[in-house]
C-alpha angles and dihedrals in degrees: 000000000000099000105074097049094048093043093054089046087059089050090053093048094045105033093157094057120090113245093246091057098047098102095046089048091047090053089059095047102036115002093182094054090044091053090050093051093043090050092051091047092050092049092053093054104023091120093050128083101235093191091055092049091049091050093049095049092042089052090051090051092048092048092049093056093040090056090068089076090065090059099039095125093050092047091050092059095053124094114249095254091056098048097081090059092046091049091049091051090051090049090052092051090051092047092052096050090089135051102255099176096108092047090048091054093050093047090049091053088056091054093250135127110284091210090243094124099041099109098112097038111024102160093041090053092050091048092052093050092048093051092052092046090054089049090051088051090052092236135118116255111245122241107275117242094203132077119275119268109281094218133028123214093259093044092053094061091040090055092051091050092048093049091049091054091046091054102041101025134275094273112078130197118323117286110265095027090110094221139094097192113097124235118224124191126198115213123198123225094261090067092064091108098045102102093158092054093055092049091050092048093052090046091049093054111278107153099181133027117210122205117191109217090202085082131051125355143250093296093056093040091049092056092049091049092049090052090047091053089050090049091052091053096045096046099034089225126125119236124180122221121226118187117194118212111226095232126191097317111185110221143160116265131226125312119215113269119264125226119300097255136137126191140175138194127200119233112260131190125234090277093053094253120141109267099171133345125248113262114228122195111211108196135170116273089215095058116004116210125217111271121233114258094251096054113116098202141007121225118187112212139165113297091217091056092047091054089065096056127095138173110301096020112144120223122199129194143154110241128215092273090055091252120146108238138176141205129195123208111237099182145333119248113187107310092334133081133217112217136179128228121197098188136052110267139179119201128188140174111305094023106144121222116202123197118228127260117300117256133186090264096040113095088214087081089071090067091227095120131052114256094217135049125194114210110237109151105051112151116245117255117263102258125211143173114251105211129187133187108286096024121127122225128184124222109209130208096216123071096242106137114261126249134217122235117294115226132196126232090278093054095253119144111250100168139040119249116241138193130177125243120229094219109045090178088084091068088081094053106047126089136197109274095032114134120240131194130195133200099009093315098310090123124036130189146150131242108247099173140006139188136170091277107026144037118205114212128190114209111233101176130027133141112274098256089046134262123257114232112198136180121284095029121142123259121205124194104183095172097048124090097221116199098210124149117254092226122040125203088260091052092053090049092048091049089069088067098032094053091057099048113022128088092199132026121210117214109209124207093007111181111159138034087245088064090061091049091049092056093046090053092047090052093046089054091056108037140012097213120096117251127190117250126214120193110210109215102202105135134064090240091055090050092049091049097041097116091054091044091052093050090050092046093051087072086071120083097230118027136171138169125222116209098215095196097179097065092032091058090055095042099044100027127263091255090060098045096094090052094044096050090050092052091050090052091050094048092047091050091050090053091042089238120145115243129213118215105214146172129058096358107168087348097158092048090048094052104030106022097243124082127221120236091242094055092049088058090046091052090050090053087056090070088084089067123073093236136023121205128215128191121223121266139152089275100040093128090057089047091054091048093049093044091050089054095046094049092048093051095045092049088068090055106035140036111182103303094340119103110219114217102216117163113284119222091215091060091053092051092055108056112215116248094019122093113229115254 
């Protein structure tokens, strides 16, 4: 199309002339060139009604500025340097109230911006389109009766970059990494003693360590922080520390203990032949020792009896099925023994283990150790509720352990399964017909009845053989307006530690602007230094209120938003997740707030060492956020290395929604105009 190139040539030749006056000015300087440009412009839009386009874009601009009046109180509370971002967010909300697809198409046909990349600079984008439309029309743009655009295109990206540095630290990823997006890694409590792992992660490219305060306590967190500080010194690389408050997580309560039974089964091949025996860890009841990772089962026994065992000792017993069974001691480790069992066995309380016959080399011959041990301290079996589609289960207000279905002699159900709920406050907020999800969406149901003390749920979707529901599994109520506090008593207690050590605080299950204010006040009461604040968007309510949450969060000096896609998928529906995560990215960009792409990034690679094709694409999509989060797994170092490479490569191709047209190697390998041999 001729128009854009010639129009921008005019801009270059007459930099002092407003865009709307370019053609009139060109007529004075070079009438022939002006006629050529005007003719090209007219050809490109001859089928369009320029006046109608001008009116539509002008109305969008007017509406965007008028919308600020609806948020006057929120704008008034913000510091001056935050107001441009808040105004731009308001403009974006106003812009997206209408379906603009037809207007976008018509603007694109005219060779103009289709407004599809306006998130960070809405008013400036509308102004630019208006000026060009007036120039196409050969008229002078009228004096605008609204305030100037709060943010230019360049300023929008600069603000996002500045806010990212304010949240994660001024030093970005290592030089040569090829990426600007940060990498965050979540470590579970059991890694508290892995100093070498933290050093390697920082060296590999981790820019932020996340500690989830829902697990462990100050002692565990303190060790991790000490190792992080050592890793910073040894590598010379900065690494921010984010500590997530647990928040009011709704979970299932305890289930009554099962029988005190342990069992094992040797590993058989497809023909039923013994492939490898079961490994049994015999450890003192009085002070159990940690089992090796390859042990199949742990059996606590008398320490005095264990002292009389040695490598090769044979142990005999009659199991619960009245089967004669044997164990053989492979080796002693500390005060414990590792034994092998070559047959299936079930042991219960009062099962008697008898050591084999004494030999010259067997210390049992000395008579210093008992020859028999009666099992007395077996742990109860982990009990669960097995639920199938169509089953009913009752959530109880009190903490009495739940019970599975009771069945009669014919196997028919004669009682309803029950399980307690950790936050009985929700009983006041649910209604019949509300959906309910358990265990990260693995079980779905609907509330069919409620009372002050119980909620009856009918299971709508479970795997055919049934799904096991255990204690401490998450509960989601996407249709219910739950009135839960933003900060629990545990959160406030944890804040005493978090405020002293963290660089960033994560606010879990945020729902209302008042939740943000509550955390800010709690932090101000504990410290006078400024911490970063991350709002975790993990519920449907938080997603619906995100604009208000962003406006409230802009009062804080360093703000970020985590897209917690696991809970969001359950709350909003898996089929909507792709749409929801896009909208969160757009709103964050409009507010110039850095976003964190979280949940199951490179999960298969992290756990099994080999990524799936789908998760590679998902990780590449994360480049549009300012930070991407990994969970810990056996292959987390590989996951950090691969993610670093993906983000660096994608940064050369994509910036937010904008495709960057760098040179493609494939185009250089295929010379234009010459068929390949």
